[in-house]
C-alpha positions in Angstrom: 0.2 -0.4 -0.4 1.1 3.5 -1.0 2.3 6.0 2.4 -1.0 8.0 1.8 -3.1 5.0 2.3 -1.1 3.9 5.4 -0.7 7.5 6.8 -4.9 8.0 6.9 -4.3 4.1 8.7 -2.3 5.3 11.4 -3.1 9.0 11.6 0.3 9.2 10.8 2.3 12.0 8.3 4.0 10.7 5.3 6.6 13.3 5.8 7.1 12.1 10.1 7.0 8.1 8.2 9.6 9.5 5.9 11.5 10.2 8.9 11.0 7.3 11.2 12.7 5.5 8.1 15.3 7.8 7.6 16.4 7.5 11.5 15.2 4.0 11.4 13.3 3.3 13.7 11.1 1.0 11.2 12.4 -0.7 7.9 12.5 1.3 4.5 10.1 -1.2 2.8 9.6 -2.3 -0.2 9.5 -0.9 -3.7 7.2 -1.0 -6.0 8.3 -1.5 -9.3 6.8 2.2 -10.1 9.7 3.3 -7.6 7.2 4.3 -5.0 7.4 3.0 -1.4 5.0 -0.3 -0.4 4.0 -1.1 2.2 3.1 -4.2 4.5 0.2 -4.7 7.2 3.2 -5.0 9.2 4.9 -1.9 8.2 1.3 -0.7 9.6 1.8 -2.6 12.6 5.4 -1.1 13.2 3.6 2.7 13.0 0.6 2.0 15.4 3.5 0.3 18.0 5.0 3.5 17.4 2.1 5.9 17.8 1.0 4.4 21.2 4.8 4.5 22.7 4.7 8.6 21.6 1.2 8.7 22.5 2.4 7.7 26.1 5.3 10.1 25.8 8.5 8.0 25.3 11.0 9.8 23.4 12.0 8.4 20.3 15.3 6.5 21.6 13.2 4.7 24.2 10.7 3.7 21.3 13.0 2.7 19.2 14.3 -0.3 22.4 10.1 -0.3 23.0 10.3 -2.1 19.4 13.4 -4.2 19.5 11.6 -5.9 22.7 8.3 -6.3 21.2 10.2 -7.7 17.6 11.9 -10.3 20.1 9.7 -13.5 21.4 12.6 -14.4 23.6 12.5 -10.9 25.6 13.4 -10.6 29.0 9.6 -8.4 30.2 11.7 -7.0 33.4 13.6 -4.7 30.3 9.9 -3.6 29.5 9.4 -2.8 32.9 12.4 -1.3 33.4 12.4 0.9 30.6 8.3 1.8 30.9 9.7 2.4 34.8 12.4 5.0 34.5 10.0 6.5 32.2 7.3 7.0 34.8 10.0 8.9 36.5 11.0 11.1 33.8 7.4 11.9 33.6 6.6 12.6 37.1 9.9 14.8 37.0 7.8 16.8 34.1 4.8 16.9 35.7 6.4 18.8 38.7 8.2 21.5 36.5 5.0 21.9 34.7 3.5 22.2 38.6 5.9 24.7 39.4 5.3 26.8 36.0 1.1 26.8 37.2 1.9 28.2 39.9 4.0 30.9 39.2 1.5 32.1 36.3 -1.2 31.6 38.4 1.0 34.7 40.6 1.7 36.3 38.1 -1.5 36.5 36.6 -2.7 37.7 40.1 -0.7 40.4 40.3 -1.8 41.7 37.3 -4.4 44.1 37.5 -5.4 43.7 33.8 -6.2 47.4 32.9 -5.5 50.1 31.2 -2.0 50.6 32.2 0.9 49.7 30.8 2.7 48.0 33.6 2.8 44.5 34.1 4.1 42.0 36.4 4.3 38.9 34.2 5.8 41.2 30.6 8.6 42.5 33.7 9.4 39.2 35.1 10.2 37.7 31.6 12.0 40.6 31.3 14.2 40.1 35.1 15.5 37.1 33.4 17.1 38.5 29.9 
């Protein structure tokens, strides 16, 4: 099947599919006699797997590791679990960072009068970091 059909089936843009191929996240598909990429059902499954892992926030490097583990029927589930646990720690760190950002923004919004005056504590805060 062609790249546009694969894109529709997976929700992955053609540009992203080609990028995944260029970084060897997924194998180059076979080529049809006309030279166009000819994707298989297995390629679609790989892209769906990648999409699922990306939706869970895994970085591409870890997605590659997960793909290898998924395709290795002799894998140890501990390896997958360890990778997922490490990702949970990263997600929790990011959540804390985002909560700090939210709290700072709430404080700045509360300090801003939001009137016709030009004085703005939000912009002043950003400017102090320059």
